[in-house]
C-alpha positions in Angstrom: -74.8 -20.5 -4.0 -75.1 -23.9 -5.6 -75.0 -22.3 -9.0 -71.9 -20.4 -8.0 -70.2 -23.5 -6.7 -71.0 -25.3 -9.8 -69.5 -22.6 -12.0 -66.4 -22.5 -9.8 -66.1 -26.3 -10.1 -66.4 -26.1 -13.9 -63.8 -23.4 -14.1 -61.5 -25.3 -11.9 -62.0 -28.4 -14.0 -61.4 -26.5 -17.2 -58.2 -25.0 -15.7 -56.9 -28.4 -14.8 -57.7 -29.8 -18.3 -56.0 -26.8 -20.0 -53.0 -27.0 -17.6 -52.6 -30.7 -18.2 -52.9 -30.2 -22.0 -50.2 -27.5 -21.8 -47.8 -29.8 -19.8 -48.3 -32.6 -22.3 -48.7 -30.9 -25.7 -47.1 -27.4 -25.6 -44.1 -27.2 -28.0 -40.7 -27.2 -26.5 -37.3 -26.4 -28.2 -35.7 -29.7 -27.2 -36.2 -33.2 -28.6 -34.8 -35.3 -25.8 -32.7 -38.4 -26.4 -32.8 -41.3 -24.0 -29.5 -42.2 -22.3 -28.4 -43.8 -19.1 -26.7 -41.5 -16.5 -24.1 -43.3 -14.4 -25.0 -43.6 -10.8 -23.8 -40.6 -8.9 -21.9 -41.5 -5.7 -21.7 -37.8 -4.8 -18.9 -36.0 -3.0 -17.1 -39.0 -1.5 -13.6 -40.6 -1.9 -11.4 -38.4 -4.0 -14.2 -35.8 -4.1 -14.9 -35.7 -0.4 -15.8 -32.2 0.8 -13.1 -29.8 2.0 -12.8 -26.0 2.5 -9.5 -25.4 0.6 -11.2 -22.7 -1.6 -12.6 -20.8 1.4 -9.4 -18.7 1.6 -10.0 -17.1 -1.8 -9.2 -13.4 -2.2 -10.7 -11.4 -5.0 -9.9 -9.1 -7.9 -12.5 -6.3 -8.6 -13.7 -6.7 -12.2 -15.2 -3.2 -12.5 -18.9 -4.1 -12.5 -18.7 -6.9 -14.9 -19.7 -10.5 -14.2 -18.8 -14.0 -15.2 -15.0 -14.2 -15.5 -15.4 -17.5 -17.4 -11.7 -18.0 -18.2 -8.4 -16.3 -17.6 -4.9 -16.3 -19.1 -1.6 -14.7 -18.2 -0.4 -12.3 -20.9 3.1 -11.6 -22.2 3.0 -8.5 -20.1 2.4 -10.5 -16.9 -1.2 -9.2 -16.5 -4.2 -11.4 -16.0 -6.6 -11.4 -18.9 -10.2 -12.6 -18.4 -13.2 -13.2 -20.5 -16.5 -11.9 -19.1 -20.2 -12.4 -20.0 -20.5 -8.7 -20.8 -18.7 -9.3 -24.1 -15.4 -7.9 -22.9 -11.9 -9.0 -22.3 -10.5 -7.4 -19.2 -6.9 -7.3 -17.8 -5.6 -6.6 -14.4 -2.7 -7.0 -11.9 -3.2 -9.3 -9.0 -4.1 -6.3 -6.9 -6.8 -5.1 -9.4 -9.0 -3.4 -10.4 -9.6 -4.7 -13.9 -9.5 -2.5 -17.0 -11.0 -3.0 -20.5 -8.7 -4.6 -23.1 -11.0 -5.6 -25.9 -14.6 -6.1 -26.9 -15.8 -9.0 -29.0 -19.4 -8.1 -29.5 -20.5 -11.5 -28.3 -19.8 -13.8 -25.3 -16.1 -14.6 -25.0 -15.5 -17.9 -23.1 -12.2 -19.7 -23.4 -9.1 -17.6 -24.0 -5.4 -18.5 -24.6 -2.3 -16.7 -25.7 -0.3 -17.9 -28.7 3.5 -17.8 -28.8 3.5 -14.5 -30.7 1.3 -12.8 -28.1 -2.0 -13.1 -30.0 -4.9 -13.7 -27.7 -7.2 -16.4 -29.2 -10.8 -16.3 -28.1 -13.6 -18.8 -28.3 -16.7 -16.6 -28.4 -19.9 -18.5 -28.0 -21.8 -16.0 -30.2 -19.2 -15.2 -32.8 -16.9 -18.2 -33.3 -13.1 -18.3 -33.0 -11.5 -14.8 -32.7 -8.1 -13.2 -32.2 -7.0 -10.0 -30.5 -3.6 -8.3 -31.1 -1.6 -6.5 -28.5 -3.6 -3.3 -29.0 -7.0 -5.0 -28.3 -8.0 -5.1 -32.0 -10.3 -8.1 -32.4 -10.9 -10.0 -35.7 -13.0 -13.1 -36.5 -11.0 -16.1 -37.7 -13.7 -18.6 -38.4 -17.4 -19.1 -37.9 -17.9 -22.4 -39.6 -16.2 -25.8 -40.0 -16.4 -27.9 -43.1 -19.5 -26.0 -44.3 -21.4 -26.1 -41.0 -21.8 -23.1 -38.7 -20.1 -22.9 -35.3 -23.0 -22.3 -32.9 -21.2 -22.4 -29.5 -17.4 -21.9 -29.5 -16.3 -22.6 -25.9 -12.7 -23.4 -25.1 -9.4 -23.0 -26.9 -5.7 -24.0 -26.9 -2.8 -23.6 -29.3 -0.4 -26.3 -30.5 3.3 -25.8 -30.8 2.9 -25.6 -34.6 0.5 -22.6 -34.3 -2.7 -24.4 -35.1 -5.7 -23.6 -32.8 -7.9 -26.3 -31.3 -11.3 -25.4 -29.8 -14.6 -26.9 -28.9 -18.0 -26.2 -30.4 -20.4 -27.3 -27.6 -23.6 -27.8 -29.6 -24.7 -28.0 -33.2 -28.3 -27.8 -32.0 -28.5 -24.7 -29.9 -26.9 -21.4 -31.0 -25.9 -19.4 -28.0 -26.0 -16.2 -30.1 -29.6 -16.8 -31.3 -30.8 -17.7 -27.9 -29.0 -14.7 -26.4 -27.6 -16.6 -23.4 -24.8 -19.2 -23.0 -26.4 -20.6 -19.9 -29.8 -21.0 -21.5 -28.3 -22.6 -24.6 -26.3 -25.0 -22.4 -29.3 -26.0 -20.4 -31.2 -26.8 -23.6 -28.4 -28.9 -24.9 -27.9 -30.8 -21.6 -31.6 -31.5 -21.3 -31.9 -32.8 -24.9 -28.6 -34.8 -24.7 -28.4 -35.2 -28.5 -24.6 -35.2 -28.2 -23.7 -32.9 -31.1 -20.7 -31.3 -29.5 -17.4 -31.4 -31.4 -13.7 -30.7 -31.4 -12.4 -28.3 -34.2 -9.0 -27.2 -35.5 -8.2 -23.9 -37.2 -5.1 -23.6 -39.3 -3.9 -19.9 -39.5 -1.7 -20.8 -42.5 -4.7 -21.9 -44.7 -7.7 -20.4 -43.0 -9.3 -23.9 -42.9 -11.3 -25.3 -40.0 -11.4 -29.0 -39.7 -13.7 -31.3 -37.6 -11.6 -33.7 -35.5 -14.2 -35.3 -33.2 -18.0 -35.3 -32.8 -20.7 -37.0 -30.7 -20.0 -35.2 -27.4 -22.8 -34.1 -25.0 -21.8 -30.5 -24.7 -18.1 -30.4 -25.6 -16.5 -27.9 -23.2 -13.0 -27.5 -21.7 -10.1 -28.3 -24.0 -6.3 -28.4 -23.5 -3.4 -30.0 -25.3 -1.0 -32.2 -23.3 2.5 -31.1 -22.6 3.9 -33.1 -25.5 1.5 -31.5 -27.9 0.3 -34.8 -29.4 -3.0 -35.3 -27.6 -6.1 -33.2 -26.8 -8.0 -33.4 -23.6 -11.7 -32.5 -23.8 -14.3 -32.3 -21.0 -17.8 -33.5 -21.9 -20.1 -31.7 -19.6 -23.3 -33.7 -20.3 -21.4 -37.0 -19.9 -19.6 -36.1 -16.7 -16.2 -37.2 -18.2 -12.8 -36.4 -19.7 -11.7 -37.6 -23.1 -8.3 -37.7 -24.8 -8.0 -37.5 -28.6 -5.1 -37.8 -31.0 -4.1 -34.4 -32.1 -4.7 -35.2 -35.8 -8.2 -36.7 -35.0 -9.5 -40.2 -34.6 -11.1 -42.3 -31.9 -10.9 -40.9 -28.4 -10.5 -42.7 -25.1 -12.2 -41.9 -21.8 -9.6 -40.8 -19.2 -11.9 -40.0 -16.3 -15.6 -40.8 -15.9 -18.6 -40.4 -13.6 -17.6 -37.0 -12.3 -19.8 -35.8 -9.4 -20.6 -32.5 -11.1 -20.8 -30.6 -14.4 -17.2 -30.0 -15.7 -16.4 -26.8 -17.5 -13.1 -25.2 -18.5 -9.7 -27.0 -18.8 -6.3 -25.5 -18.3 -2.8 -27.0 -18.2 -0.2 -25.9 -15.6 3.5 -25.5 -16.3 4.1 -28.9 -14.7 1.7 -30.6 -17.2 -1.1 -31.0 -14.7 -4.7 -30.3 -15.7 -7.1 -28.1 -13.9 -10.9 -27.8 -14.3 -13.9 -26.6 -12.3 -17.2 -28.2 -11.6 -19.9 -25.6 -12.2 -22.4 -27.4 -10.0 -23.1 -30.7 -8.4 -25.1 -33.1 -10.6 -28.9 -32.8 -10.5 -30.4 -36.0 -9.1 -33.8 -35.4 -10.8 -32.3 -35.0 -14.3 -30.1 -38.1 -13.8 -33.1 -40.2 -12.8 -35.0 -38.9 -15.8 -32.1 -39.6 -18.3 -34.0 -42.4 -19.9 -37.4 -40.7 -19.7 -37.8 -38.3 -22.7 -41.5 -37.5 -21.9 -40.7 -36.3 -18.4 -37.8 -34.2 -19.6 -40.2 -32.4 -22.1 -42.6 -31.8 -19.2 -39.8 -30.2 -17.1 -39.1 -27.8 -20.0 -42.8 -26.6 -19.8 -42.6 -25.8 -16.1 -42.2 -22.2 -14.9 -38.6 -21.2 -14.6 -38.7 -21.2 -10.7 -39.8 -24.8 -10.8 -37.1 -26.1 -13.1 -33.9 -27.7 -11.7 -31.2 -25.0 -11.1 -27.5 -25.1 -10.4 -26.4 -25.4 -6.7 -23.9 -22.9 -5.5 -20.8 -24.8 -4.5 -17.1 -24.0 -5.3 -15.2 -26.9 -6.7 -11.8 -27.2 -8.6 -10.1 -30.4 -9.5 -6.4 -31.1 -10.4 -5.3 -34.1 -12.5 -1.8 -35.3 -13.4 -0.6 -35.2 -17.0 -2.2 -38.6 -17.6 -5.6 -37.5 -16.4 -5.4 -39.2 -13.0 -6.9 -37.5 -10.0 -4.5 -35.5 -7.8 -6.5 -33.2 -5.5 -9.6 -31.1 -5.2 -10.2 -27.7 -3.7 -13.7 -26.8 -2.5 -15.9 -24.3 -0.8 -19.2 -25.9 0.3 -20.5 -22.5 1.5 -20.9 -21.4 -2.1 -19.5 -17.9 -1.4 -17.6 -18.1 -4.8 -19.6 -20.6 -6.9 -20.3 -21.9 -10.4 -16.6 -22.4 -10.6 -15.4 -23.0 -14.2 -11.7 -23.6 -13.8 -8.3 -22.6 -12.3 -5.0 -21.3 -13.6 -1.9 -21.9 -11.5 0.7 -19.0 -11.4 4.4 -19.4 -11.1 4.5 -17.7 -7.7 2.3 -20.4 -6.2 -1.0 -18.5 -6.4 -4.1 -19.9 -8.1 -6.6 -18.0 -10.3 -10.1 -19.3 -10.0 -12.8 -18.4 -12.6 -16.6 -18.5 -12.5 -19.6 -18.6 -14.7 -21.5 -15.9 -12.8 -19.5 -14.1 -10.1 -18.9 -10.4 -10.3 -15.2 -10.9 -9.3 -12.2 -13.1 -10.0 -10.9 -15.4 -7.3 -7.2 -15.7 -6.3 -6.0 -18.3 -3.9 -2.9 -17.1 -2.0 0.4 -19.0 -2.2 0.6 -21.7 0.4 -2.8 -23.3 -0.5 -0.8 -26.5 -1.2 0.0 -27.0 2.5 
């Protein structure tokens, strides 16, 4: 018995040594950069909890999932990008039907004045679909560097297309998952996200801004002379001159991870918080060693998004107007919102198998 106990003790000791060595030395795909996360006050003040999203109704999206972004087409139908690599379209009554397939992961979508649907596809780059659903690739690189994670898109009055490339470190297509690639980029926090502009007249793609920690939602202002950009990893909103140059922070220390950005007909800006901030990751923002350890943990032990519905509305200057929330998490990982002319509000999600519609009267 003593020999058996001694053997068990040795095996246990060896297991602990090997486990410790794994946690310390096993290679990870990230090279974390130290930074200082701003103190998270949580859902208080302007962001105090409410249940204004609890009245959501839903459009059936025919077995697909993750209606990341939506846009209203020239035909009055709702077009939506899904994580199944498809663009669907639907009436407000549903169900959705297939419009186009990109062969990748379409995220942000926006219609141009001529009815062309522009698509930021995280796997492919910037794409365009004509009225028949025929898709073509416009650009997959900018100034000689590959576009690894095209994310959101908007079109200027002169026809030039502005879009974000979330990361120059983690290619969503190579990893095979937009969520996995975004997690790696946020954990590393190397701030390689950028803002790009594609000119249809010349076919050139220009880099307008760099140094963003996961550049995400993008929208032009009503005047068409500035670009608003959400920085997911920095919990903030930037504004850049449309021709490039130094940006200014318009809103900072958001209580969650901001995603898509859309402009309403009144010039107001709408975006979703995919999840509340993670207290552990904020505390470890300056500790690169601990962040490497976390990447070596089993998936079930790693920090995960919290299910919570949250949409924010800003005025045309980026000032807070209101928030709509659903603490129950029934419709969660909310990416953004698109106001309709009849008063209804389309609400999109990173993972849901349905598209949300808030009935008219939600303003009351």
